[in-house]
N, C-alpha and C positions, 0 to 999 in steps of 0.2 A: 504494499500500500504506499509506504513512504517512498520507495525507489520510484514509483510511477509519478508520484507528485514532484519529486526532485527533478526528474527527467522533463516533465511537462513545463516546469518553471525554467529550466535551462533552454528548453526550445523556444519558449516565448520571448524569453530575454534576449536570445540570440537574433530573434526575428524583429526585435525593437519593441515589444508589446509588453503588457503586465499580465502576470498570472494571478488570479484569485482562487485559492483552493477551496474546494467543495466543503461546505459546513457539514458538521458531525449530524447524524440523524438519530443518534441514541444518547440519552442521559441517564445517569444513575442518581436517584434522589433519595436522601436520608432525612428523616424528620429528627431534628435536634432540640426542639424546645416544646415546653408544655403549652396548652392553649387554653388555660382557665381564663375567662372573661374575655374573649375574642368574638369578633363579629360572626354572625351565622355564615356569612359568605366565605370566610377562611376555613371554617370548619367544613364546609360542603365540599371545598376544594381539595382538602386533605383527605376526606372520604372518598372522593373520585379517583385521586391517586391513592391507592389503598394504603394510606400511612396512618392508620387509627391509632397506633402505639408509638411511644417515643423510642428512637433508635431503630425503627424499621426501615427498610430500604426497597426500592423497587426500580425497574427499567421503565423508562418512558420515552415513547416515539417523539421526536421533536417536530412539531410544525407550528404554525401561528397561534393556533389555539392553546396547545400545550405550554408554549412559552408564556403566554399571556397568564395562564393558571400558575406557572412558577412564579412569576412576578407578584401575583397577589399573596403567595404564602412565603415570599423570600425571607421574612425575619425567622420563620419556624423551621426552614430547611436548608441543607446544604446539598449542592448538586454539582455534577461535573461530567465529563465525557470519558467514559471508561474505554480502556484499550482492550484489545482481545483477550490478553493474558489476564487482566484483573477481572473481567466478567466471567472467564473461564473458571478461575480459582473460586469466585463467589458461588457459581452454580454447583461446581464439585463439592466444595467443603460446606456450605450453607444453605444448598438447595433443597427445597422440599416442594413436593407436588400436592396439588389439591385433587383429591381423588374422593368422590362421593362425599364433597363438603368436609373432608378430614385432611389433616396434614400428615402426609406420608413421605418418609425419606426416600429420596431417589437412589436406592440400592441396586435396582435391578432395571435393566432396559426393557424388560417386559411391561413394567407399570406404565413407562412413557409410550410404548408402542400400542398399549391397550387404549390410552386416554388420547393420544395424538396420531395415531396411526393413519386415520383418515386424512390427514392434512401432510402426510409425507414425512413425518417426523417419527423415527423408529427407535432412536437411541439418545443417549445424553449429548454425544457429539453433534448431532442433528439439531438438538434443542438449543445448544450454545451457538451453533452456526446461525440458526434462524434469529435469535435474539441479537447477537452481534452485528449481523448485517442488515437488520430491520427487514426481513424477507416479507413476502406477501402472506404469511401466517404468523406474523408477529404477534397480532392481537391474541389469537388462540394459544400461543406458545406462552406468552406473558401471564394471560389469565389462568394457565395451568400452573405456573409457578406461584408458591406462596410467598407473600412479602418476606424478604430476608431479615432475619432478626440477628 
């Protein structure tokens, strides 16, 4: 990923133009503050980004609407752009799946294949790839993941 961006920047600079790299499509959001006595709008946004407890984290697909939601709850969260390695470690070490509304550890690929097989996600590596590349089934894959504690 970085090599292609460096190559594109060099090619455009050589041609006398400017290269604006593509912005990230994925963010990892962690709730860092309690929300006692805040407005209902902030509570609702934290509920929509499933961050009901303090120190919970989740992946968010970045678009205009989600960035506006992040701005509303900015004092109560910390967020950034994860690299593949960090999102990989988060899902491997702290990832739990939502199976029949229960929090189940992702110990077996059969659990993932049973829940997300219809979307072409059959193992943990497929789940990590779908989340980190913000693929076409990102919403289903992210909804399958329990908020990371």
